[in-house]
N, C-alpha and C positions, 0 to 999 in steps of 0.2 A: 504494500499499500504505499502510496506517495504522501509525504507530509506537505503541510502548506508551505513551508520554507522551500522545498524542492519544487513544487509546482510553480511557486511565484518566481523563483530565479529562472526556471526554464522559460516561463512566459516573458519575462523581462529581457533575456538574451535573444529570444526569437524576435521580439520587437526591435532590439538594437540591431540585429543582423539585417532585417528588412529595411529599417531606416538607413543603415549604412550602405546597403546595396542601391537603394533608391536615391539618396541624397549625398552620400559619401560623408555622412555626419552622424554621430551619436549624440542626441540631445542631452544637455545637462539636466533637464527636468527628469528624464528617465533614470538617470544615475542617482541623482539626490533623492528621488522618490524611493528608488530601490533600497538605497542606503537606510533611509528612515524606516521603511518597512521591515528590513532585516533586523534592525535594532529592536523594533517593537515586538516582532515575532520571537526573537531570542529572549527578550525580557519576560514574554509570557510562558516560555518553555522551561525556564530554570531560574535559579538564584540570580538576582540582578547583577551582582559583581562578576560572577562567572560568565553570564551572558554578554556582558559589556566587554570583558576581556576576549571572549571568543570572537565577537563582532570586530573588535579593534585589531587584534592580531591578524585575522583574516584579511582585513582591509589593508593593512600595512604590507602584509606579505605580497598580496596581489599587486599593489602599487609599485613596490620595489622589484618585483620579478620582471615586470616589462618596462620599467624606466629605462634600462640600457638602450633598448630599441628606440625609444622616443628620443633620448639623447643623441643617437646616431642618426636621427631623422628617418628611421626606417618605419615609423608608426606615429600616428597622431595622438594627441593628448586625450581625446575621447576614448581611444581604445584602452589606454592606461587606466582611465577613470572607470571604464566598464569592468575591467578585471579586478580592480579594487572593489567594486560593488559585488562581484561574483565572490570574492574572498570573504566579504562581510557576511555573505549567506552561508558559505560552505566551510569556512574556517581555513587556518593556515596550511594544514596538511593537504587537504583536498585542492586548495587553490595552487599548490605547487604542481600537482598532477595536471590541473587545467592549463597552467602556464607552460608546462613541458609539452603538452599535446598541442597547445596553441603555436609554439615554435615549430613542432613537427609538421603540423597542417598548414601553417602560415607560408612557409617557403614554397611548397608546391602550388599552393593557391596564388601565391604572388607571381610566380613564373607563368602559371596558366593565364592569369589576368594580363600580363605583359604581352604574351604570345597572341591572345585573343584580340587585344586592342591593336597590336602591330599588324596582325593579319587583316583586320577590318579596315585599317587606315592605309595599309599598303607600305607601312614604315618598319617592318619587322627587323630588317638589317641594321637600320639606324638605331633602333631601340636596343638591339643586341650589343652593338658597339658601345653605346652610352652606358648601358648596364655593366659592361665589362670595365670601362673606365672608372665608374663609380665604385665598383667593388674593389678595384686596385687602390684608389685613393683611400678607401676605409682600412684596408689590410696592410698597406705599405708601412705605415709607422710601426705597427705590431711585428711585422717580419723583420724589420730593421733592428728592432729591440731584441728580437730572438737571436740575432747574430752578434749582438753586443754594441750596436750603434746607440749612442745617447739619443733620447727624445729631445728634439729642439722645440722650444716654445714658440713655433711659428703659427700665425693665424691660418686657419684652413681657408682655402678658396671655396667659394660656393659650388656645390655640386648640382648640375642640372638634373632634375627629376625625370625619370623615365615613365612615370605614372604612378597612380595611388593604388593601393590594394585594400578593399574593405575588410580589415582584420576583425571587425565585428562578427563576420561570418565564421572565421577560424575560432574566435573566442567562444561563439555560440556552439559550434560543433563539439569542441573540446569540453565545454560545460555539460552538454547533454551527455557525451560519453562518460564523464566522470560521475555525474549524478545518477544516470541510469544504470551504471554497472552494477551496483548491489542489487537491483531489482530484476536481474536476468533470471 
């Protein structure tokens, strides 16, 4: 049997995925409402302090697990806020699983999105070249560091985007997988 927390988080991530696909944006009202509802439902389910700690640790874990991708400009802020909301519902341990699945699902979905848009616009080769340049710019400092070169505090040049990926879809799929797994 599904709990109210599980049903609500599944409904919210489904809404986020649809909105992200349609508008390439996850509304703040969806995330804030989800955070408030998660806190209330946790509070009704158990001792207030334990509920608050579960809510808060899940929220923070979700936020910090996807923050690196946001800082590398590989994901939008709405996606980070969405997984923080998911963490507020499911807790720190489950949101770790959601984040790992999001990483695993997000990469192929991003590539499929790029290929699809490149094919539709007839710019597939140009997108592939720019993607290669972008990836090289991101990993070049790390590779240099691996061979012992010091990191120079140089400002990064702006990287031309090759397109956006609705990560809300990957987060929703990962959330469904993690929440539904015990109910198989």
